[in-house]
C-alpha positions as CSV (number, residue, x, y, z in Angstrom):
1,M,36.6,2.2,-22.6
2,L,35.3,5.4,-22.5
3,V,35.7,7.5,-19.5
4,V,32.7,9.9,-18.5
5,C,33.1,13.2,-16.2
6,R,30.3,15.0,-14.8
7,R,29.8,17.2,-11.8
8,L,27.5,16.0,-9.0
9,G,27.4,19.1,-6.6
10,D,25.2,17.8,-3.2
11,L,26.1,14.0,-4.1
12,S,29.3,15.1,-3.2
13,R,30.1,13.9,0.6
14,F,28.1,10.5,-0.7
15,W,30.8,9.6,-3.4
16,A,33.7,11.1,-0.9
17,S,32.1,8.1,1.8
18,C,32.2,5.5,-1.0
19,I,29.1,4.1,-2.6
20,P,28.4,0.8,-0.5
21,L,28.7,-1.4,-3.5
22,P,28.8,-5.7,-2.3
23,R,32.2,-6.5,-0.6
24,R,34.8,-8.8,-2.3
25,G,37.6,-9.6,-0.2
26,G,36.1,-7.4,2.5
27,R,37.1,-4.2,0.4
28,C,34.7,-2.0,-1.1
29,Y,34.6,-2.0,-4.6
30,T,33.5,1.3,-7.1
31,R,34.6,2.2,-10.1
32,A,34.8,5.7,-9.3
33,K,37.0,7.9,-9.5
34,A,37.2,11.1,-7.5
35,S,38.6,15.0,-7.7
36,V,38.8,16.6,-5.1
37,T,38.5,20.5,-4.8
38,N,38.5,22.4,-0.9
39,G,37.8,19.0,0.4
40,R,34.2,18.4,-1.8
41,I,34.3,16.0,-4.9
42,D,33.6,17.9,-7.2
43,R,33.9,15.6,-10.6
44,I,33.5,12.0,-11.2
45,S,35.5,9.7,-14.0
46,M,33.4,6.3,-14.5
47,S,34.5,3.2,-16.5
48,R,31.5,2.3,-18.9
49,G,31.3,0.2,-21.7
50,P,29.3,-0.3,-24.3
51,K,25.3,0.2,-24.1
52,Q,23.6,-3.4,-22.5
53,S,20.4,-4.5,-23.6
54,P,18.1,-5.5,-20.6
55,L,18.0,-9.5,-21.4
56,A,21.8,-8.6,-20.9
57,V,21.6,-7.0,-17.9
58,A,18.8,-10.1,-16.6
59,N,20.4,-12.9,-17.2
60,T,23.4,-11.3,-15.3
61,F,20.8,-11.0,-12.6
62,I,20.1,-14.7,-13.1
63,A,23.5,-16.2,-13.5
64,R,24.5,-14.6,-10.4
65,F,21.3,-15.6,-8.0
66,G,19.0,-17.0,-10.2
67,G,19.9,-20.0,-8.1
68,Q,17.9,-19.2,-5.0
69,G,15.0,-19.5,-7.0
70,T,13.6,-16.4,-6.3
71,I,14.1,-14.6,-9.6
72,T,10.6,-14.3,-11.8
73,H,9.9,-12.3,-14.4
74,M,8.6,-9.0,-12.6
75,K,11.2,-9.3,-10.3
76,V,14.1,-8.7,-12.9
77,Q,12.3,-6.5,-14.6
78,K,12.1,-4.1,-11.5
79,L,15.7,-5.1,-10.9
80,C,16.6,-4.1,-14.7
81,Y,14.8,-0.8,-13.4
82,F,16.7,0.2,-10.3
83,A,19.9,-0.6,-12.1
84,H,18.9,1.9,-14.9
85,G,17.8,4.0,-12.2
86,W,21.0,4.1,-10.0
87,W,23.2,4.5,-12.9
88,L,21.4,7.4,-13.8
89,A,22.1,9.1,-10.6
90,F,25.6,9.2,-11.1
91,D,26.2,9.4,-15.4
92,P,24.0,11.2,-18.0
93,E,24.2,8.5,-20.5
94,P,21.9,5.7,-19.8
95,F,23.7,1.9,-20.2
96,L,20.6,0.2,-21.2
97,T,19.8,0.3,-24.6
98,E,16.0,1.2,-24.2
99,R,14.3,3.1,-22.0
100,P,11.4,1.1,-19.3
101,Q,8.3,1.8,-20.5
102,V,5.0,2.7,-18.2
103,W,3.1,0.0,-17.7
104,K,0.3,-1.3,-15.3
105,F,2.5,-2.8,-12.6
106,G,5.3,-0.3,-12.5
107,P,8.4,0.0,-15.4
108,V,9.0,-2.4,-17.9
109,F,11.1,-3.1,-20.8
110,G,9.5,-4.1,-23.6
111,S,11.7,-5.8,-25.0
112,L,12.6,-7.9,-21.8
113,Y,9.1,-8.8,-21.8
114,A,9.2,-10.2,-24.7
115,A,11.9,-12.9,-24.2
116,L,10.9,-13.5,-20.8
117,S,6.7,-13.1,-20.4
118,H,6.8,-16.7,-21.1
119,H,7.6,-17.9,-17.5
120,G,4.6,-16.4,-16.2
121,S,5.5,-15.6,-12.4
122,R,7.5,-18.7,-12.4
123,A,11.6,-18.7,-10.5
124,I,13.4,-18.3,-13.4
125,T,16.8,-19.8,-12.7
126,Q,18.9,-20.2,-15.7
127,P,19.7,-17.0,-18.6
128,E,17.5,-16.4,-21.6
129,K,19.0,-17.6,-25.1
130,V,18.2,-15.0,-27.9
131,Q,19.3,-18.0,-30.1
132,F,18.8,-21.5,-30.3
133,N,23.3,-22.2,-30.9
134,E,24.5,-18.6,-29.4
135,P,25.0,-18.2,-25.2
136,P,22.7,-16.3,-23.4
137,P,24.0,-12.7,-23.4
138,Q,25.5,-11.5,-20.2
139,I,27.5,-8.8,-18.9
140,D,31.3,-8.7,-18.4
141,N,31.9,-4.8,-17.6
142,P,33.3,-4.5,-14.5
143,A,31.5,-1.4,-13.3
144,Y,28.0,-3.0,-14.5
145,L,28.8,-6.4,-12.5
146,D,29.3,-4.1,-9.8
147,L,26.5,-2.3,-10.3
148,I,24.2,-5.5,-10.7
149,D,25.7,-6.4,-7.3
150,W,25.0,-3.5,-5.3
151,V,21.3,-3.6,-6.8
152,W,20.8,-7.2,-5.2
153,N,22.0,-6.4,-2.5
154,R,19.5,-3.3,-2.0
155,Y,16.7,-5.2,-3.6
156,G,17.2,-8.5,-4.0
157,Q,15.3,-9.7,-0.8
158,H,12.4,-8.3,-2.0
159,S,9.6,-10.1,-4.2
160,G,8.5,-9.0,-7.4
161,L,5.0,-7.7,-6.3
162,T,6.6,-5.8,-3.6
163,L,9.4,-4.3,-5.9
164,S,6.3,-3.2,-8.1
165,D,5.1,-1.5,-4.7
166,M,8.2,0.2,-4.4
167,T,8.3,1.8,-8.1
168,H,4.3,3.0,-7.6
169,A,4.7,5.3,-4.4
170,P,3.8,8.4,-4.5
171,G,6.9,10.8,-5.9
172,T,8.5,7.9,-8.1
173,P,9.2,8.4,-11.8
174,W,6.0,5.6,-12.9
175,R,3.6,7.6,-10.3
176,N,4.6,11.3,-11.6
177,V,3.5,10.3,-15.1
178,A,0.8,7.8,-14.4
179,E,-0.9,11.0,-12.7
180,R,0.0,13.2,-15.2
181,C,-2.2,11.2,-17.9
182,N,-5.1,10.5,-15.1
183,F,-3.9,7.5,-15.2
184,Q,-4.6,6.6,-18.9
185,V,-0.9,6.2,-19.9
186,P,-0.6,5.8,-23.7
187,K,0.9,2.1,-24.5
188,H,4.6,2.2,-24.7
189,Y,4.7,5.3,-23.2
190,E,8.4,6.0,-22.2
191,L,9.6,6.7,-18.7
192,P,12.3,10.1,-19.6
193,D,15.6,9.6,-18.4
194,E,15.3,13.2,-16.9
195,D,12.6,11.9,-14.4
196,V,14.3,8.8,-13.5
197,K,18.1,10.3,-13.1
198,K,16.2,13.5,-10.7
199,F,14.3,10.9,-8.6
200,F,17.5,8.6,-7.9
201,E,19.7,11.5,-7.5
202,A,17.6,11.8,-4.3
203,E,17.1,8.4,-3.6
204,A,21.4,8.6,-3.6
205,K,21.6,12.1,-1.8
206,A,19.0,10.4,1.1
207,L,22.4,7.7,1.2
208,Q,24.7,10.3,2.8
209,P,26.3,9.9,5.7
210,V,24.8,12.0,8.6
């Protein structure tokens, strides 16, 4: 298990109040540990495991929440993007093995599109296998599972189209790249980590208690 420490600056109050991760047994779970100086959090230690494929993340969303019948290919693409973004808000090292690309309907992970596009707009209720004789890849790292639960708690009630619209909003990384390219984005253009990180750091700061 790799432990990463980083300075959070203006995000200290957000962590001081604990990220509102989903509650289990009445307690708010977070895998982060804070270093406090003069009443301010200036360092966060986050437990991080091996990097995960977008399909493993998508399968974990599907395994945990697909029984509700609301997860489509478009929706799980956006859920994976939000997980990617919120992780970068607190750790400079991505936890995914690839970056999302700038597609017409928002950020899309290319390998995940290849794996799930055959579902079309139908609900996906079972994790997707890579090999017929092997179990579907999923995540078992506790820190990543907490993140997935938190992202679902925040975005799971929305449809794929609504989540796509969210990623298109002015000021989002997708919109900024699209505007810089005059909405003629080259194929396979990846969203830069720094753009995504900056946006979700601002989102996190907005969640700080007043």
